[in-house]
C-alpha positions in Angstrom: -22.7 -80.6 0.9 -22.9 -78.3 -2.3 -24.3 -81.1 -4.2 -27.0 -81.8 -1.6 -28.0 -78.0 -1.8 -28.2 -77.9 -5.6 -30.4 -81.1 -5.7 -32.6 -79.8 -2.8 -35.6 -77.7 -4.5 -35.9 -76.0 -0.9 -32.6 -74.2 -1.6 -33.3 -73.0 -4.9 -33.9 -69.6 -3.8 -30.3 -69.5 -2.7 -29.0 -70.0 -6.2 -31.4 -67.4 -7.5 -30.4 -64.8 -4.9 -26.8 -65.4 -5.8 -27.4 -64.9 -9.5 -29.6 -61.9 -8.8 -26.7 -60.3 -6.6 -24.2 -61.0 -9.3 -26.4 -59.4 -11.9 -26.9 -56.3 -9.7 -23.0 -56.0 -9.3 -22.5 -56.5 -12.8 -25.1 -54.0 -13.8 -23.8 -51.3 -11.3 -20.2 -51.6 -12.4 -21.3 -51.2 -15.8 -22.9 -47.8 -15.3 -19.9 -46.0 -14.1 -19.4 -42.4 -12.7 -22.0 -42.9 -10.0 -22.2 -40.0 -7.8 -24.0 -36.6 -7.0 -22.7 -33.4 -8.2 -22.1 -30.4 -6.1 -24.9 -28.5 -7.8 -27.6 -31.1 -7.2 -28.6 -29.6 -4.1 -29.2 -26.2 -5.4 -30.8 -27.5 -8.6 -33.3 -29.6 -6.5 -34.1 -26.9 -4.3 -34.8 -24.5 -7.5 -37.1 -27.3 -9.0 -39.1 -27.7 -5.9 -39.3 -23.9 -5.4 -40.8 -23.9 -9.1 -43.2 -26.8 -8.3 -44.5 -25.0 -5.1 -44.7 -21.6 -6.8 -45.9 -22.3 -10.4 -46.4 -19.7 -13.0 -50.3 -19.6 -13.1 -50.2 -16.9 -15.6 -49.1 -19.4 -18.3 -52.3 -21.7 -17.5 -54.2 -19.9 -20.3 -53.7 -16.7 -22.1 -55.4 -17.2 -25.3 -52.2 -17.4 -27.5 -52.3 -21.0 -28.4 -49.1 -21.5 -26.9 -50.3 -21.8 -23.2 -50.7 -24.7 -21.0 -54.2 -25.8 -21.8 -53.9 -25.2 -25.4 -50.8 -27.5 -25.5 -52.2 -30.0 -23.3 -55.1 -30.5 -25.6 -52.7 -30.8 -28.4 -50.9 -33.4 -26.5 -54.0 -35.4 -25.9 -55.0 -35.0 -29.6 -51.6 -36.3 -30.7 -52.0 -39.4 -28.3 -55.7 -40.0 -29.3 -55.0 -39.9 -33.1 -51.9 -42.0 -32.8 -53.6 -44.5 -30.8 -56.7 -44.6 -33.2 -54.8 -45.1 -36.3 -52.7 -47.8 -34.6 -55.5 -49.7 -33.3 -57.1 -50.0 -36.7 -53.8 -50.9 -38.5 -53.0 -53.5 -35.7 -56.0 -55.8 -36.4 -54.8 -57.2 -39.6 -51.2 -57.6 -38.1 -52.8 -59.6 -35.1 -54.6 -61.9 -37.5 -51.3 -62.4 -39.4 -49.2 -63.1 -36.5 -51.6 -65.0 -34.0 -51.2 -68.9 -33.7 -54.8 -70.0 -33.9 -55.8 -73.8 -33.6 -58.9 -74.3 -35.7 -60.4 -77.5 -37.2 -57.2 -79.6 -36.1 -54.8 -77.5 -37.9 -52.6 -74.8 -36.5 -52.1 -71.8 -38.6 -48.8 -70.2 -37.9 -47.4 -67.1 -39.4 -43.8 -66.0 -38.3 -44.0 -63.1 -40.8 -46.4 -61.1 -38.8 -44.5 -61.6 -35.5 -41.2 -60.5 -37.1 -42.8 -57.4 -38.6 -44.1 -56.4 -35.1 -40.9 -57.2 -33.4 -39.0 -54.9 -36.0 -41.6 -52.1 -35.3 -41.1 -52.4 -31.5 -37.3 -52.3 -31.9 -37.5 -48.5 -32.7 -38.4 -46.4 -29.5 -41.0 -43.6 -30.2 -38.5 -40.8 -29.6 -36.2 -42.2 -32.3 -39.2 -42.5 -34.6 -40.1 -39.0 -33.9 -36.6 -37.7 -34.7 -36.9 -39.5 -38.0 -40.0 -38.3 -38.7 -39.1 -34.6 -38.0 -36.4 -34.9 -40.6 -39.1 -36.2 -43.1 -42.1 -34.1 -42.5 -40.6 -31.3 -40.3 -41.2 -30.5 -36.7 -44.7 -30.3 -35.3 -47.7 -32.4 -34.1 -47.8 -34.5 -37.3 -44.3 -36.1 -36.7 -45.5 -37.0 -33.3 -48.7 -38.6 -34.5 -46.8 -40.6 -37.0 -44.1 -41.8 -34.3 -46.8 -42.8 -31.9 -48.9 -44.6 -34.6 -46.0 -46.8 -36.0 -44.7 -47.7 -32.4 -48.2 -48.4 -31.1 -48.9 -50.8 -34.1 -46.0 -53.0 -32.8 -47.2 -53.0 -29.2 -51.2 -53.4 -29.8 -50.5 -56.0 -32.7 -48.8 -58.1 -30.0 -51.3 -57.5 -27.6 -54.1 -58.2 -30.0 -52.7 -61.5 -31.4 -52.4 -62.8 -27.8 -56.0 -62.0 -27.4 -56.9 -64.0 -30.5 -54.7 -67.0 -29.4 -56.6 -67.2 -26.1 -60.1 -66.3 -27.5 -63.1 -68.7 -27.3 -63.8 -69.9 -30.9 -66.9 -71.6 -29.8 -69.3 -69.1 -31.4 -67.1 -69.3 -34.6 -67.6 -73.0 -34.8 -71.2 -72.6 -34.3 -71.9 -70.1 -36.9 -69.7 -72.1 -39.2 -71.8 -75.2 -38.8 -74.8 -73.7 -40.0 -73.1 -72.6 -43.3 -71.7 -69.1 -42.7 -68.9 -68.1 -44.8 -65.5 -66.6 -43.6 -66.5 -63.0 -43.8 -69.9 -63.7 -41.7 -67.7 -65.9 -39.3 -65.2 -62.8 -38.9 -67.8 -60.1 -38.4 -70.5 -62.0 -36.4 -68.5 -64.3 -34.3 -64.7 -63.7 -34.1 -64.8 -59.7 -33.7 -67.7 -59.6 -31.4 -65.8 -62.1 -29.1 -62.5 -60.2 -29.1 -63.7 -56.7 -29.5 -64.2 -55.8 -25.7 -60.6 -56.9 -25.0 -59.3 -55.0 -28.1 -61.1 -51.8 -26.8 -59.7 -52.4 -23.4 -56.0 -52.7 -24.7 -56.4 -49.8 -26.9 -57.7 -47.6 -23.9 -54.7 -48.9 -21.8 -52.3 -47.9 -24.8 -53.9 -44.5 -25.0 -52.8 -44.0 -21.2 -49.3 -44.9 -22.3 -49.4 -42.7 -25.5 -50.4 -39.5 -23.3 -47.1 -39.8 -21.5 -45.2 -40.6 -24.5 -46.6 -37.6 -26.4 -45.5 -35.3 -23.5 -41.9 -36.6 -24.1 -41.9 -36.4 -27.9 -42.3 -32.7 -27.8 -38.9 -32.4 -26.3 -37.4 -33.3 -29.7 -39.8 -31.0 -31.7 -42.8 -33.5 -32.0 -45.4 -31.1 -30.8 -47.2 -31.1 -27.6 -46.4 -29.8 -24.0 -43.0 -31.3 -24.4 -41.6 -28.5 -26.4 -42.2 -25.6 -23.9 -41.1 -27.9 -21.0 -37.7 -28.5 -22.6 -37.2 -24.8 -23.3 -38.2 -23.9 -19.8 -35.8 -26.4 -18.2 -33.0 -25.1 -20.8 -33.6 -21.5 -19.6 -34.1 -22.5 -15.8 -37.5 -21.0 -15.7 -38.5 -23.4 -12.7 -41.8 -21.7 -12.1 -42.8 -22.5 -15.7 -41.4 -25.8 -15.4 -43.4 -26.2 -12.2 -46.9 -25.3 -13.7 -46.2 -27.6 -16.8 -45.5 -30.6 -14.6 -48.5 -29.9 -12.5 -50.6 -29.8 -15.8 -49.1 -33.2 -16.9 -49.7 -34.9 -13.6 -53.4 -33.7 -13.4 -53.9 -34.7 -17.1 -52.3 -38.1 -16.8 -54.1 -38.8 -13.6 -57.6 -38.0 -15.0 -56.8 -40.1 -18.1 -55.9 -43.0 -16.0 -59.0 -42.7 -13.7 -61.4 -42.3 -16.8 -59.7 -45.2 -18.7 -59.8 -47.4 -15.6 -63.5 -47.0 -15.2 -64.0 -47.5 -19.0 -61.9 -50.7 -19.1 -63.8 -52.1 -15.9 -67.0 -51.8 -17.8 -65.6 -53.5 -21.0 -64.2 -56.6 -18.8 
């Protein structure tokens, strides 16, 4: 009976269901100390009270340390980090992409290994390392986002190159164009819309990441957020969270419109 079930493809879902259940049980057993503290109700009540009664005086006071100023700084960190990484990711993408051309397959594992190594380090770890190197502030956040985004965008760009249509490149090559002309007049125009779309998507993620990096001293809105949480200033926490939610929502909406136009 067991052999019939294993051989019958109709029952494959049973095997996968058992495997998933085993993985869930293993994962939960490895967490340990699962439970809710006695103070959870009081803390949750305070947080929601802060969200519904935010400190509106913190929105803008002209000090440069208010919500609007730090949200702008967070956006600047995310934009600059994404802009730098988008440029530096292009050569890594060409280095690591597996492109079939003229019956030959150009394959380079070096680029893929470099991108894997870069992606291994989380942004927050990179931020802590750069804070030690250049000091706390927005510059450390920009460096952390730039380096990590190179690993992500480089991988996405290389996949775009692998799936690109090289018909225009072959056409321009057939009329005597050199490699530079093929690159700038055929290859890049073909993949550039997809590159821009992926960069916009990465910028959305970078805005969220920049908000978190401030918690370790890498500039942006995360710094006052962690201070407010530590001092239990839930009204301040509330207005900061509202500002982050509005900012991320607007960025997602605008980016979505731009990506649809590029596609």
